[in-house]
C-alpha positions in Angstrom: 34.3 3.7 -21.2 37.5 4.8 -23.0 37.7 1.4 -24.8 34.2 1.7 -26.1 34.9 5.2 -27.3 38.1 4.1 -29.0 36.2 1.3 -30.7 33.5 3.7 -32.0 36.1 6.2 -33.2 38.0 3.4 -35.1 34.9 2.1 -36.9 35.9 1.6 -40.6 34.5 4.1 -43.1 34.7 4.2 -46.9 37.6 6.6 -47.6 36.0 8.0 -50.8 34.2 10.9 -49.1 37.3 12.2 -47.3 39.4 11.8 -50.4 37.0 14.2 -52.2 37.4 16.6 -49.3 41.2 16.3 -49.5 41.1 17.1 -53.2 38.8 20.0 -52.7 40.9 21.5 -49.9 44.2 21.1 -51.8 42.7 22.7 -54.9 41.4 25.6 -52.9 44.8 26.2 -51.3 46.5 26.1 -54.8 44.0 28.4 -56.4 44.2 30.9 -53.5 48.0 31.0 -53.7 47.8 31.5 -57.5 45.3 34.3 -57.0 47.7 36.2 -54.7 50.4 35.9 -57.4 48.2 36.8 -60.3 46.5 39.8 -58.7 49.7 41.3 -57.2 48.4 40.9 -53.7 51.8 39.7 -52.5 53.4 43.1 -53.2 50.4 44.9 -51.7 50.1 42.9 -48.5 53.6 41.8 -47.7 56.2 44.0 -49.6 54.7 47.5 -49.6 53.9 47.8 -45.8 56.7 49.2 -43.8 55.0 48.3 -40.6 53.1 45.1 -39.8 50.6 44.5 -37.0 51.3 41.4 -35.0 49.3 38.8 -33.2 49.8 38.7 -29.5 52.8 36.5 -28.8 53.9 36.4 -32.5 55.8 39.7 -32.8 58.8 37.7 -34.0 57.1 36.7 -37.4 58.5 38.8 -40.2 57.8 38.9 -43.9 60.5 37.9 -46.4 61.7 40.0 -49.3 59.5 40.3 -52.4 61.1 37.3 -54.2 61.0 35.3 -51.0 57.3 35.9 -50.5 56.6 35.0 -54.1 58.5 31.7 -53.5 56.4 31.0 -50.5 53.2 31.3 -52.5 54.6 29.3 -55.4 55.5 26.6 -52.9 52.0 26.7 -51.4 50.4 26.4 -54.9 52.6 23.3 -55.7 52.1 21.8 -52.3 48.3 22.3 -52.5 48.4 20.3 -55.8 50.5 17.5 -54.1 48.0 17.6 -51.1 45.1 17.1 -53.5 46.8 14.3 -55.4 48.0 12.6 -52.1 51.7 12.7 -53.0 54.1 12.4 -50.0 51.0 13.4 -48.1 52.3 13.4 -44.6 55.3 15.6 -45.2 53.4 17.8 -47.6 50.5 18.5 -45.2 52.9 19.5 -42.4 55.0 21.8 -44.6 51.8 23.3 -46.2 50.3 24.0 -42.8 53.5 25.6 -41.6 53.7 27.9 -44.7 50.1 28.8 -44.5 50.3 29.6 -40.8 53.4 31.7 -41.5 51.6 33.8 -44.1 48.6 34.4 -41.9 50.7 35.5 -38.9 52.7 38.2 -40.8 50.1 40.9 -40.4 46.8 41.0 -38.4 45.2 43.3 -41.0 45.2 40.3 -43.5 42.9 38.3 -41.1 40.1 36.5 -42.7 37.9 34.0 -40.9 37.8 31.5 -43.8 41.6 31.4 -44.0 41.7 30.6 -40.3 39.4 27.7 -41.1 41.6 26.5 -43.9 44.6 26.6 -41.5 42.7 24.5 -38.9 41.7 21.9 -41.5 45.3 21.7 -42.8 46.4 21.2 -39.2 43.9 18.3 -38.7 44.9 16.8 -42.0 48.5 16.4 -40.6 47.2 13.8 -38.2 44.9 11.9 -40.6 45.6 9.2 -43.2 43.9 11.2 -46.0 46.7 10.4 -48.5 46.5 6.6 -48.2 43.6 6.0 -50.5 42.9 7.1 -54.1 46.2 8.8 -54.1 49.6 8.8 -55.7 51.1 7.6 -52.4 48.8 4.5 -52.6 50.1 3.9 -56.2 53.8 4.4 -55.3 53.7 2.7 -52.0 51.0 0.0 -52.2 51.7 -1.3 -48.7 50.6 2.0 -47.2 47.2 1.9 -48.9 44.1 1.8 -46.8 40.7 0.5 -48.0 39.0 2.2 -45.0 39.5 5.3 -42.9 38.8 5.4 -39.1 35.5 7.1 -38.2 37.3 9.7 -36.0 38.6 11.5 -39.0 35.1 12.2 -40.3 33.8 13.1 -36.8 36.6 15.6 -36.1 36.3 17.4 -39.4 32.5 17.6 -39.0 33.0 19.0 -35.5 35.3 21.7 -36.8 33.0 22.8 -39.7 30.0 22.6 -37.3 31.8 25.0 -34.9 32.1 27.6 -37.6 28.4 27.5 -38.5 27.1 27.4 -35.0 29.2 30.2 -33.8 28.5 32.3 -36.9 24.8 31.8 -36.1 25.2 32.7 -32.4 27.1 35.9 -33.4 23.9 37.0 -35.2 21.7 36.6 -32.2 21.9 40.4 -31.4 19.5 43.2 -31.5 21.3 44.9 -34.3 21.1 41.9 -36.6 17.6 40.5 -35.7 15.7 43.5 -34.5 17.2 46.3 -36.7 18.5 44.2 -39.7 21.9 45.9 -39.5 24.4 45.8 -41.0 22.6 44.1 -43.9 20.3 47.1 -44.4 23.5 49.2 -45.1 25.2 46.6 -47.2 22.1 45.7 -49.4 21.3 49.3 -50.0 24.8 49.7 -51.5 24.1 46.7 -53.9 21.1 48.2 -55.8 23.3 48.7 -58.8 23.8 44.9 -59.4 20.2 43.7 -59.1 18.8 44.9 -62.4 15.0 45.4 -62.5 14.7 44.2 -58.9 17.2 46.7 -57.7 14.7 48.6 -55.6 14.1 45.4 -53.5 17.6 45.7 -52.0 16.7 49.2 -50.8 13.8 47.9 -48.8 14.2 47.2 -45.1 12.0 44.1 -45.5 14.6 42.6 -47.7 17.3 43.3 -45.1 15.1 41.6 -42.5 14.6 38.6 -44.8 18.4 38.2 -45.3 19.1 38.8 -41.6 16.7 36.2 -40.3 17.6 33.8 -43.2 21.3 34.0 -42.4 20.6 33.5 -38.7 18.4 30.5 -39.2 20.7 29.0 -41.8 23.8 29.2 -39.6 22.1 27.9 -36.5 20.3 24.9 -38.0 22.3 23.8 -41.1 24.6 21.5 -39.2 21.6 19.5 -37.8 20.1 19.1 -41.3 23.5 18.1 -42.7 23.9 15.4 -40.0 20.4 14.0 -40.5 20.6 11.5 -43.4 17.0 12.2 -44.6 17.7 15.9 -45.1 21.4 15.8 -45.9 21.2 16.2 -49.7 18.6 19.0 -49.5 20.7 20.7 -46.8 23.8 20.6 -49.0 21.8 22.1 -51.9 20.9 24.9 -49.5 24.5 25.3 -48.5 25.4 25.8 -52.2 22.6 28.2 -52.8 23.3 30.2 -49.7 27.0 30.7 -50.4 26.3 31.3 -54.1 24.0 34.2 -53.1 26.6 35.7 -50.7 29.3 35.4 -53.3 27.2 37.2 -55.9 26.2 40.0 -53.5 29.4 40.6 -51.4 33.1 40.8 -52.2 34.1 37.9 -50.0 36.6 36.1 -52.2 37.1 32.4 -51.6 34.8 32.1 -48.6 31.8 30.5 -50.4 34.0 28.0 -52.1 35.8 27.1 -48.9 32.5 26.5 -47.0 30.9 24.5 -49.8 34.0 22.3 -49.9 34.2 22.0 -46.2 30.6 20.9 -45.9 31.5 17.8 -48.0 32.6 16.2 -44.7 28.9 15.8 -43.8 28.1 13.7 -46.8 27.8 9.9 -46.8 31.3 8.4 -46.9 30.7 6.6 -50.1 29.1 9.4 -52.2 32.0 9.7 -54.7 31.7 6.0 -55.5 28.0 6.3 -56.2 28.7 9.3 -58.4 31.4 7.6 -60.3 29.7 4.2 -60.2 32.8 2.5 -58.7 32.3 -0.5 -56.5 33.6 -0.3 -52.9 36.8 -2.1 -52.0 36.4 -4.9 -49.5 37.3 -3.6 -46.0 40.1 -5.2 -44.1 39.7 -6.0 -40.4 43.5 -5.6 -40.1 43.2 -2.0 -41.2 41.0 -1.1 -38.2 43.3 0.9 -36.0 42.2 2.3 -32.7 43.4 5.8 -31.8 46.1 5.9 -29.2 45.4 7.6 -25.9 47.6 10.6 -26.8 45.5 11.0 -30.0 42.3 11.0 -27.9 43.9 13.5 -25.6 44.9 15.7 -28.5 41.5 15.5 -30.1 39.7 16.3 -26.8 42.0 19.3 -26.2 41.5 20.6 -29.7 37.7 20.3 -29.5 37.7 21.9 -26.0 39.7 24.9 -27.4 37.4 25.3 -30.4 34.4 25.4 -28.0 35.9 27.8 -25.4 38.0 30.2 -27.6 34.9 31.6 -29.5 33.2 32.2 -26.1 36.0 34.1 -24.4 34.6 37.5 -25.4 31.9 37.1 -22.7 34.7 37.4 -20.1 35.2 41.1 -21.1 31.6 42.2 -21.0 30.2 45.0 -23.2 29.8 44.7 -26.9 32.5 42.6 -28.6 31.7 44.3 -31.9 32.8 47.5 -30.3 35.8 46.7 -28.1 36.9 43.7 -30.3 38.4 41.8 -27.3 37.7 38.2 -28.2 36.6 39.0 -31.7 39.2 37.1 -33.6 39.0 33.3 -33.7 35.3 33.5 -32.6 33.7 33.0 -36.1 31.9 36.3 -36.0 31.5 36.4 -39.8 30.2 39.6 -41.4 28.2 40.8 -38.4 29.2 44.4 -38.2 29.8 47.5 -40.3 32.4 49.6 -38.6 34.4 52.6 -39.8 36.1 55.6 -38.4 39.0 57.9 -38.4 42.0 58.3 -36.2 44.7 60.8 -35.4 47.5 60.3 -33.0 48.7 63.1 -30.7 52.4 62.9 -29.8 53.5 65.3 -27.1 56.9 66.2 -25.6 57.0 68.4 -22.6 60.8 69.0 -22.8 60.5 70.2 -26.4 57.2 72.0 -25.6 55.8 70.5 -28.9 52.7 68.6 -29.9 52.4 66.7 -33.2 49.3 65.4 -34.9 50.2 62.2 -36.6 48.2 60.7 -39.5 48.5 56.9 -39.5 49.0 57.1 -43.2 52.6 58.1 -42.5 53.2 54.5 -41.5 50.5 52.4 -43.1 49.1 51.4 -46.5 45.5 52.3 -47.4 44.3 48.8 -46.5 46.1 48.8 -43.2 44.6 52.2 -42.3 41.1 51.0 -43.0 41.6 48.0 -40.7 43.3 50.1 -38.0 40.5 52.6 -37.5 38.0 50.1 -36.0 40.3 47.7 -34.0 41.6 49.0 -30.7 44.5 46.6 -30.3 45.8 47.7 -33.7 45.5 51.3 -32.5 47.6 50.4 -29.5 50.3 48.7 -31.6 50.7 51.6 -33.9 50.8 54.0 -30.9 53.9 52.1 -29.7 55.4 52.3 -33.1 54.8 56.1 -33.3 56.4 56.5 -29.8 59.4 54.5 -30.9 59.7 56.6 -34.0 59.7 59.9 -32.1 62.1 58.6 -29.4 64.5 57.7 -32.2 64.3 61.3 -33.3 65.3 62.6 -29.9 62.0 63.0 -28.1 62.7 60.8 -25.1 59.7 61.9 -23.1 57.1 61.6 -25.8 53.6 60.5 -24.9 51.2 59.2 -27.6 47.4 59.3 -27.3 44.7 58.6 -30.0 41.7 60.5 -31.1 39.7 57.6 -32.6 36.2 58.3 -33.7 34.2 55.2 -34.8 30.7 54.4 -36.1 29.2 51.0 -35.5 26.4 49.8 -37.8 25.6 53.4 -38.9 25.3 54.9 -35.4 26.6 58.4 -34.8 30.4 58.3 -34.6 31.8 58.1 -31.0 35.2 58.0 -29.4 36.5 54.5 -29.1 39.8 55.2 -27.3 40.3 57.3 -24.1 42.1 60.4 -25.5 43.7 61.0 -22.1 45.6 57.7 -21.9 49.2 57.6 -23.0 49.1 54.5 -25.2 52.8 54.2 -25.4 52.8 53.1 -21.7 50.0 50.6 -22.1 51.0 47.0 -22.8 48.7 44.7 -24.8 47.6 41.5 -23.1 44.7 39.2 -22.3 43.1 41.4 -19.6 40.2 43.8 -20.1 41.4 47.0 -21.7 40.3 49.9 -19.5 41.5 52.4 -22.2 38.7 51.4 -24.6 35.6 53.6 -24.0 32.1 52.0 -23.7 30.2 51.5 -26.8 27.6 54.2 -27.9 24.0 53.6 -26.9 20.9 53.8 -29.0 19.7 51.8 -32.0 21.7 51.7 -35.3 20.8 53.7 -38.3 17.6 52.8 -40.3 18.1 53.7 -44.0 15.1 55.0 -45.8 14.7 53.5 -49.4 15.9 56.0 -52.0 12.6 56.1 -53.8 10.8 57.0 -50.6 13.3 59.7 -49.8 12.7 61.2 -53.3 8.9 61.2 -52.7 9.3 62.8 -49.2 11.5 65.6 -50.7 8.8 66.7 -53.2 
């Protein structure tokens, strides 16, 4: 059984398709790094903050100084170019992944689903021979050149991209998304200024339902159509159209370009040759290498984690969009509109004093926006507030939070139990009893502006 599996995974494939993917991924990393430098985001995200929110288990990760962080992004831009060109590919891919992971781990409020995907793709590339064909390495070191790539490289990359789409679709299988067309009703109503003569259509609930169901059906079925050879080209055209529309409507940065590039792994292996009209190189039976048992074990463990981690939120019960436990790493892409306000209450019985603390004292505007809707971040800052007051001599300080949050336009409700001393609560993987249940009732239904004007007459 294992031998048959190894034989199937080692089947020779034309390398051209994965080389195109390598080039696209490297270019995306370089462009992304250069955008951070050009737009001043390094200073905003890594230099200005005096406090950084940490991932559980990674509190030791710290940002460098301003020049140091600029050097990191310059290095990523250069390494991305080397990755695309296939120069010293093995070493470059490992270093690039390490730097990329470092940047992502500095502050939770910088979390973006698509950069998590890029990190995973870079990780997988470290174990693949993507730099041994159509590359500078193949020119400089001819003996390392491969005329074929093993099939497992394509299968593993397809699996990873498929996990993103399928879980993004499952995340939309909710009453808010399918029954009430929220939060798209809210988002589209705010986009009427960019649609020209058809602006009023974005104010209609029917349009929100069209987009909601279209997004759900796209995410849940596109992988099947990409895998089927007869529909593959049409499906890829739909991928381009779908992500182009989302890019035009919503400020989501590099996400559409990343997904369009990632979907290249579903194309026929030889498609770049057909496009460039270059004949295929004769495959070499000697280049057929079966994956080792440890490689099979790594791939199996990786795939198992990618299946289980997005499902872990079911262990906590309730609405994950509210309590956020299991939200990250689960590919819940653009499925909720959540905003709120928060004030910390620091009390000292010895001093007989109570302080009302605005998070802005410790955070940038961007961090404050992210904080208000994510309970684990509220807990982290509560600990920091307590440490700050203890350093000022209030040894018995207690810190609670008055956090009022709205989910998909519902009436704002308390998210955190205001009677709990958060400075005594430790973050972990268990269910957080200090997070209050989500508010009941349906989300808001926005009335189109033109109908509101008519009703007011």
